[in-house]
C-alpha positions in Angstrom: 30.9 22.1 -120.0 27.8 23.4 -121.9 27.5 27.1 -122.6 24.8 28.7 -120.4 21.5 27.7 -121.9 19.8 31.0 -121.9 22.6 32.4 -124.2 23.1 29.5 -126.5 19.5 28.7 -127.2 18.5 32.3 -128.1 18.5 32.5 -131.9 20.3 35.4 -133.7 17.0 36.3 -135.3 15.3 36.7 -131.9 18.1 39.0 -130.6 17.9 41.1 -133.8 14.1 41.3 -133.6 14.2 42.6 -130.1 16.9 45.2 -130.9 14.9 46.4 -133.9 11.7 46.6 -132.0 13.3 48.6 -129.1 15.0 50.9 -131.6 11.7 51.7 -133.3 10.1 52.3 -129.9 12.8 54.9 -129.2 12.1 56.6 -132.5 15.6 56.0 -133.8 16.6 55.2 -137.4 19.2 52.5 -138.1 21.6 55.3 -139.0 21.0 57.2 -135.8 21.5 54.2 -133.6 24.6 53.1 -135.4 26.1 56.6 -135.0 25.3 56.7 -131.3 26.8 53.3 -130.8 29.9 54.0 -132.9 29.0 50.9 -135.0 28.7 50.8 -138.8 25.2 50.8 -140.3 25.9 47.6 -142.2 27.0 45.8 -139.1 24.0 46.9 -137.1 21.7 46.1 -140.0 23.1 42.5 -140.0 22.6 42.2 -136.3 18.9 43.3 -136.6 18.4 40.8 -139.5 19.9 37.9 -137.5 22.9 37.6 -139.8 25.7 38.6 -137.4 26.0 38.1 -133.7 27.0 41.1 -131.6 29.9 40.8 -129.1 29.3 41.7 -125.5 30.9 45.1 -126.2 28.6 45.8 -129.1 25.5 44.5 -127.3 26.3 46.7 -124.3 26.8 49.8 -126.6 23.4 49.2 -128.3 21.6 48.7 -124.9 23.3 51.8 -123.4 22.0 54.0 -126.3 18.5 52.4 -126.1 18.5 53.1 -122.3 17.9 49.5 -121.3 19.8 46.8 -119.4 21.3 43.9 -121.3 18.8 41.7 -119.6 16.0 43.2 -121.8 17.7 41.6 -124.8 19.1 38.5 -123.2 17.7 36.5 -120.3 20.1 37.0 -117.4 21.8 34.0 -115.8 21.9 33.8 -112.0 24.6 31.5 -110.7 25.1 31.5 -106.9 27.2 34.3 -105.6 30.6 33.5 -103.9 33.8 35.3 -103.1 35.7 32.4 -104.7 34.5 30.9 -108.0 36.0 27.4 -108.7 36.9 26.8 -112.4 34.0 24.5 -112.9 31.5 27.1 -111.7 32.8 30.0 -113.9 30.0 31.1 -116.2 30.6 30.3 -119.9 28.9 32.7 -122.3 28.2 32.6 -126.0 25.7 35.0 -127.6 23.5 33.0 -129.9 25.7 31.3 -132.6 28.7 33.7 -132.2 32.0 32.1 -132.8 33.5 34.1 -129.9 33.0 32.6 -126.4 33.6 34.2 -123.0 34.3 32.8 -119.5 32.9 35.2 -116.8 35.4 35.5 -113.9 34.1 38.4 -111.9 32.7 38.2 -108.4 29.4 39.8 -107.3 29.6 42.4 -104.5 28.4 45.9 -104.0 30.7 48.6 -105.4 32.9 46.4 -107.5 34.9 48.2 -110.2 36.2 45.5 -112.5 34.8 43.1 -115.0 37.0 40.1 -115.9 36.5 37.7 -118.7 38.5 35.2 -120.7 37.7 35.8 -124.4 38.3 33.0 -126.8 38.5 34.2 -130.4 38.3 31.7 -133.2 40.7 31.6 -136.2 40.2 34.3 -138.9 37.9 36.4 -136.8 37.5 40.2 -137.0 35.2 42.4 -134.9 34.5 46.0 -135.9 35.8 48.8 -133.8 33.7 49.7 -130.8 34.0 52.0 -127.8 32.8 51.9 -124.2 33.5 53.8 -121.0 36.6 53.3 -118.8 39.8 51.3 -119.3 40.6 47.9 -120.7 43.5 45.6 -119.9 44.3 42.4 -121.6 46.8 39.6 -121.4 47.3 37.1 -124.2 47.1 33.6 -122.7 47.5 31.6 -125.9 47.5 32.1 -129.7 48.0 35.4 -131.6 45.8 38.4 -131.6 45.8 41.7 -133.5 44.6 44.6 -131.4 43.3 47.5 -133.4 43.0 50.9 -131.8 41.7 53.5 -134.2 44.0 53.2 -137.3 46.8 51.3 -135.5 47.3 47.6 -135.5 49.3 45.8 -132.7 50.3 42.1 -133.2 50.3 40.3 -129.9 51.4 36.8 -128.8 51.4 34.8 -125.6 52.6 36.9 -122.6 51.9 40.2 -124.3 49.6 42.6 -122.6 47.8 45.9 -123.4 46.1 48.6 -121.4 44.3 51.6 -122.9 41.3 54.0 -122.4 38.5 52.1 -124.0 36.7 55.2 -125.2 39.1 54.9 -128.1 37.6 52.8 -130.9 39.1 49.3 -130.7 38.6 45.8 -132.0 40.3 42.4 -132.2 41.3 40.3 -135.1 42.9 36.8 -135.5 44.4 35.3 -138.6 45.4 31.7 -139.1 44.9 30.7 -135.4 42.6 31.7 -132.6 43.5 33.4 -129.3 42.6 33.1 -125.7 42.8 36.5 -123.9 42.2 37.6 -120.3 40.4 40.9 -120.5 39.7 43.1 -117.5 37.6 46.2 -117.9 36.2 49.0 -115.7 33.0 48.9 -117.8 30.7 46.3 -116.3 28.9 44.9 -119.3 26.9 42.3 -117.3 25.9 44.6 -114.5 22.4 43.2 -114.4 23.9 39.7 -114.0 26.1 40.7 -111.1 23.1 42.3 -109.4 21.2 39.1 -109.6 24.1 37.1 -108.3 24.5 39.6 -105.4 20.9 39.2 -104.3 20.9 35.4 -104.2 
């Protein structure tokens, strides 16, 4: 199955250009935006220059601080809404050329509290620590993952799970192999997408 076209065809440079333009419109320096997002200045600079692809968590943090929906950075997909989503209709997501891919599992109904995705992390991947509102639960389906929460590192394998307040800085890392992880969060990163699905 191909990754959703609006995500995979958008170049890193275009994403970075949009973020930089919106940051400047808000009168924020790179240092100020990085501090408000709990991201490093070097990482945010690489995102703006189209060198590094942001994860869904990082992109949400940037958009939250800029006071815009994710849809203003990325064109929003709008698959048909349904209470049941067959495997072949679950929305695959990859932001630009990012090595991390996601499979969007959540439904679309008013008042929903959870966002569920399967994250596929490639081998030797490391994402910087980030924060967001609410709670985060994960279950390792395959491979091995290192969960970092602040200055602690937790090696996890198939069958291991985790659950923590996601306001704590956290990130994920893989070594010699990748990992497939079911992640459920109370923070709805793709809220605009769900709204579009609900209205169709």
